[in-house]
Z-matrix of the N, CA and C atoms (Angstrom, degrees):
N
C 1 1.508
C 2 1.532 1 105.70
N 3 1.369 2 113.65 1 127.98
C 4 1.474 3 117.83 2 179.07
C 5 1.557 4 109.46 3 -81.77
N 6 1.362 5 114.54 4 171.05
C 7 1.403 6 118.21 5 -175.99
C 8 1.498 7 115.90 6 -58.31
N 9 1.332 8 119.31 7 -38.80
C 10 1.442 9 123.85 8 -176.83
C 11 1.572 10 108.97 9 -73.87
N 12 1.316 11 121.12 10 -31.89
C 13 1.369 12 124.72 11 174.59
C 14 1.562 13 108.93 12 -65.68
N 15 1.278 14 116.98 13 -43.59
C 16 1.433 15 123.67 14 -179.33
C 17 1.556 16 109.87 15 -65.07
N 18 1.364 17 114.40 16 -45.20
C 19 1.501 18 118.49 17 174.53
C 20 1.460 19 111.72 18 -59.19
N 21 1.330 20 120.10 19 -40.68
C 22 1.485 21 119.43 20 176.71
C 23 1.532 22 110.64 21 -63.26
N 24 1.317 23 119.74 22 -38.30
C 25 1.403 24 122.58 23 175.48
C 26 1.488 25 112.18 24 -62.05
N 27 1.343 26 115.99 25 -38.56
C 28 1.463 27 116.48 26 175.69
C 29 1.495 28 116.54 27 -69.26
N 30 1.341 29 114.39 28 -31.08
C 31 1.496 30 118.09 29 173.89
C 32 1.546 31 109.74 30 -62.97
N 33 1.360 32 114.53 31 -40.58
C 34 1.506 33 120.81 32 -179.67
C 35 1.513 34 110.92 33 -64.80
N 36 1.324 35 118.43 34 -37.36
C 37 1.439 36 123.96 35 -173.58
C 38 1.527 37 114.87 36 -107.79
N 39 1.264 38 119.79 37 14.36
C 40 1.479 39 126.87 38 -169.88
C 41 1.538 40 112.26 39 -32.13
N 42 1.323 41 113.91 40 122.63
C 43 1.435 42 123.64 41 177.30
C 44 1.557 43 110.43 42 -153.49
N 45 1.279 44 117.19 43 165.22
C 46 1.514 45 119.52 44 -173.48
C 47 1.472 46 111.42 45 -53.04
N 48 1.293 47 122.41 46 -44.86
C 49 1.485 48 122.99 47 -175.75
C 50 1.487 49 111.49 48 -66.78
N 51 1.307 50 119.52 49 -19.98
C 52 1.444 51 123.17 50 -175.89
C 53 1.512 52 111.98 51 -74.45
N 54 1.295 53 120.89 52 -18.61
C 55 1.437 54 122.51 53 176.63
C 56 1.578 55 111.72 54 -63.95
N 57 1.225 56 112.68 55 -46.29
C 58 1.575 57 117.23 56 -179.18
C 59 1.513 58 109.28 57 -64.62
N 60 1.355 59 114.30 58 -40.86
C 61 1.508 60 118.20 59 -179.26
C 62 1.575 61 108.96 60 -64.21
N 63 1.316 62 114.88 61 -43.51
C 64 1.485 63 115.83 62 -179.27
C 65 1.471 64 109.87 63 -66.14
N 66 1.319 65 122.14 64 -40.43
C 67 1.409 66 124.43 65 175.37
C 68 1.572 67 110.61 66 -55.26
N 69 1.274 68 114.35 67 -47.02
C 70 1.505 69 119.82 68 -176.55
C 71 1.572 70 107.31 69 -63.72
N 72 1.347 71 116.05 70 -42.79
C 73 1.544 72 116.40 71 -178.61
C 74 1.517 73 111.16 72 -68.78
N 75 1.333 74 118.23 73 -27.19
C 76 1.471 75 119.24 74 -176.82
C 77 1.521 76 113.64 75 -94.21
N 78 1.303 77 118.19 76 -10.87
C 79 1.467 78 122.44 77 -178.51
C 80 1.527 79 112.04 78 -52.43
N 81 1.293 80 118.40 79 -41.35
C 82 1.464 81 123.56 80 -174.45
C 83 1.528 82 112.01 81 -69.25
N 84 1.282 83 116.43 82 -19.73
C 85 1.520 84 118.61 83 -177.97
C 86 1.538 85 108.76 84 -90.93
N 87 1.253 86 119.89 85 -25.76
C 88 1.524 87 120.38 86 -178.84
C 89 1.464 88 108.75 87 -61.41
N 90 1.325 89 114.68 88 140.43
C 91 1.507 90 121.37 89 176.67
C 92 1.539 91 114.23 90 89.10
N 93 1.343 92 117.61 91 -8.85
C 94 1.421 93 117.23 92 179.05
C 95 1.547 94 112.69 93 -67.04
N 96 1.332 95 114.84 94 -36.92
C 97 1.442 96 121.46 95 174.20
C 98 1.468 97 105.70 96 -160.64
N 99 1.325 98 115.99 97 168.70
C 100 1.462 99 122.34 98 -177.80
C 101 1.560 100 108.02 99 -72.22
N 102 1.358 101 117.37 100 -34.90
C 103 1.424 102 118.98 101 -179.38
C 104 1.546 103 112.65 102 -71.36
N 105 1.295 104 116.22 103 -37.05
C 106 1.537 105 120.82 104 178.50
C 107 1.506 106 106.62 105 -69.53
N 108 1.337 107 120.60 106 -43.94
C 109 1.457 108 121.96 107 179.97
C 110 1.552 109 108.77 108 -59.47
N 111 1.366 110 116.52 109 -44.81
C 112 1.448 111 117.58 110 179.73
C 113 1.515 112 112.06 111 -63.43
N 114 1.354 113 116.31 112 -38.82
C 115 1.456 114 123.13 113 179.68
C 116 1.514 115 109.08 114 -62.15
N 117 1.308 116 116.45 115 -41.39
C 118 1.561 117 122.20 116 -178.59
C 119 1.512 118 104.18 117 -64.71
N 120 1.340 119 122.20 118 -48.46
C 121 1.450 120 127.71 119 -178.11
C 122 1.509 121 110.62 120 -59.56
N 123 1.360 122 117.56 121 -45.91
C 124 1.449 123 121.73 122 179.57
C 125 1.563 124 110.79 123 -62.87
N 126 1.355 125 118.16 124 -44.99
C 127 1.395 126 122.10 125 179.08
C 128 1.505 127 108.57 126 -60.06
N 129 1.388 128 119.86 127 -49.89
C 130 1.414 129 119.36 128 -175.07
C 131 1.514 130 112.43 129 -66.33
N 132 1.286 131 121.34 130 -32.45
C 133 1.432 132 121.11 131 173.22
C 134 1.479 133 113.36 132 -59.89
N 135 1.333 134 116.54 133 -46.45
C 136 1.471 135 122.73 134 179.98
C 137 1.526 136 108.53 135 -67.77
N 138 1.371 137 117.73 136 -37.87
C 139 1.473 138 119.33 137 -179.76
C 140 1.520 139 110.78 138 -68.31
N 141 1.349 140 116.53 139 -41.94
C 142 1.456 141 117.33 140 177.90
C 143 1.503 142 110.29 141 -63.55
N 144 1.362 143 119.89 142 -38.07
C 145 1.449 144 123.44 143 175.81
C 146 1.464 145 109.81 144 -60.13
N 147 1.430 146 120.13 145 -45.20
C 148 1.377 147 122.04 146 176.02
C 149 1.494 148 113.91 147 -56.70
N 150 1.308 149 116.93 148 -47.36
C 151 1.521 150 122.07 149 -179.60
C 152 1.558 151 107.70 150 -59.58
N 153 1.307 152 117.58 151 -42.74
C 154 1.479 153 121.35 152 177.28
C 155 1.471 154 112.20 153 -58.32
N 156 1.350 155 117.81 154 -47.96
C 157 1.426 156 122.72 155 178.76
C 158 1.519 157 112.53 156 -63.19
N 159 1.304 158 118.41 157 -43.32
C 160 1.449 159 122.43 158 179.41
C 161 1.556 160 107.72 159 -63.83
N 162 1.313 161 119.17 160 -47.61
C 163 1.444 162 121.23 161 -175.01
C 164 1.522 163 110.97 162 -67.32
N 165 1.316 164 120.49 163 -30.28
C 166 1.423 165 121.66 164 179.66
C 167 1.522 166 114.82 165 -88.75
N 168 1.335 167 114.40 166 -4.66
C 169 1.487 168 118.51 167 173.79
C 170 1.502 169 113.79 168 80.66
N 171 1.318 170 120.43 169 20.45
C 172 1.409 171 122.82 170 -178.82
C 173 1.592 172 108.13 171 -85.36
N 174 1.277 173 116.10 172 76.52
C 175 1.426 174 120.89 173 -171.34
C 176 1.544 175 113.26 174 -65.93
N 177 1.305 176 118.91 175 -28.27
C 178 1.472 177 119.86 176 179.80
C 179 1.557 178 113.07 177 -65.59
N 180 1.336 179 116.51 178 -19.86
C 181 1.409 180 120.80 179 -179.89
C 182 1.542 181 116.71 180 -100.10
N 183 1.310 182 110.48 181 -15.39
C 184 1.440 183 121.19 182 -174.35
C 185 1.596 184 111.83 183 -55.00
N 186 1.298 185 117.25 184 -58.13
C 187 1.475 186 119.57 185 -175.90
C 188 1.543 187 112.46 186 -60.97
N 189 1.276 188 122.00 187 -45.41
C 190 1.491 189 120.25 188 -177.75
C 191 1.500 190 110.43 189 -65.67
N 192 1.330 191 120.16 190 -35.72
C 193 1.450 192 122.50 191 178.97
C 194 1.539 193 111.53 192 -75.03
N 195 1.343 194 115.32 193 -32.08
C 196 1.456 195 118.50 194 177.15
C 197 1.569 196 108.18 195 -67.40
N 198 1.343 197 114.24 196 -40.42
C 199 1.481 198 116.26 197 177.91
C 200 1.472 199 113.72 198 -67.63
N 201 1.293 200 119.05 199 -31.85
C 202 1.486 201 122.39 200 172.36
C 203 1.461 202 111.96 201 -66.62
N 204 1.282 203 118.83 202 -43.70
C 205 1.505 204 122.19 203 177.58
C 206 1.521 205 110.91 204 -61.29
N 207 1.301 206 115.64 205 -43.60
C 208 1.518 207 119.08 206 177.90
C 209 1.521 208 111.33 207 -62.54
N 210 1.312 209 117.01 208 -37.47
C 211 1.479 210 119.66 209 177.12
C 212 1.507 211 111.25 210 -67.46
N 213 1.290 212 117.88 211 -39.17
C 214 1.479 213 121.82 212 178.36
C 215 1.552 214 108.71 213 -63.53
N 216 1.372 215 113.60 214 -43.60
C 217 1.473 216 119.55 215 -178.24
C 218 1.487 217 111.51 216 -65.41
N 219 1.343 218 115.07 217 -36.14
C 220 1.500 219 118.47 218 177.18
C 221 1.544 220 110.19 219 -67.91
N 222 1.290 221 117.92 220 -38.96
C 223 1.447 222 122.84 221 177.77
C 224 1.585 223 109.27 222 -62.72
N 225 1.252 224 116.38 223 -45.70
C 226 1.458 225 123.84 224 179.24
C 227 1.525 226 109.35 225 -61.91
N 228 1.294 227 118.73 226 -46.27
C 229 1.404 228 123.85 227 179.08
C 230 1.570 229 110.21 228 -58.43
N 231 1.319 230 115.20 229 -45.19
C 232 1.434 231 121.86 230 178.54
C 233 1.560 232 111.33 231 -59.06
N 234 1.336 233 114.49 232 -49.58
C 235 1.446 234 120.13 233 -179.35
C 236 1.546 235 112.43 234 -61.02
N 237 1.328 236 116.94 235 -43.17
C 238 1.425 237 118.45 236 178.81
C 239 1.471 238 112.67 237 -64.99
N 240 1.375 239 118.39 238 -38.95
C 241 1.522 240 121.72 239 178.52
C 242 1.537 241 113.78 240 -70.63
N 243 1.291 242 116.41 241 -29.92
C 244 1.486 243 121.18 242 178.69
C 245 1.542 244 106.98 243 -74.60
N 246 1.273 245 116.17 244 -39.26
C 247 1.503 246 121.15 245 -175.40
C 248 1.593 247 109.81 246 -74.73
N 249 1.314 248 115.12 247 -23.20
C 250 1.475 249 117.80 248 -177.43
C 251 1.448 250 115.02 249 -74.12
């Protein structure tokens, strides 16, 4: 399973422990370019928000934030593949 597939799985199962795993998976992309670093930061902000919403049981917000995190991840995946 590649990093982006694992990150998608983390978005699907968002939990407290998944934040550290996502950070570890994304660490290798930071610093490649300013755009990629910004995309990593934007994804992590949305992902941490998703984890917070899941952990607090705010189900009405879960799907929209999950969709936003997936969009940010897709954008990051595109930027990484274009830069490669």
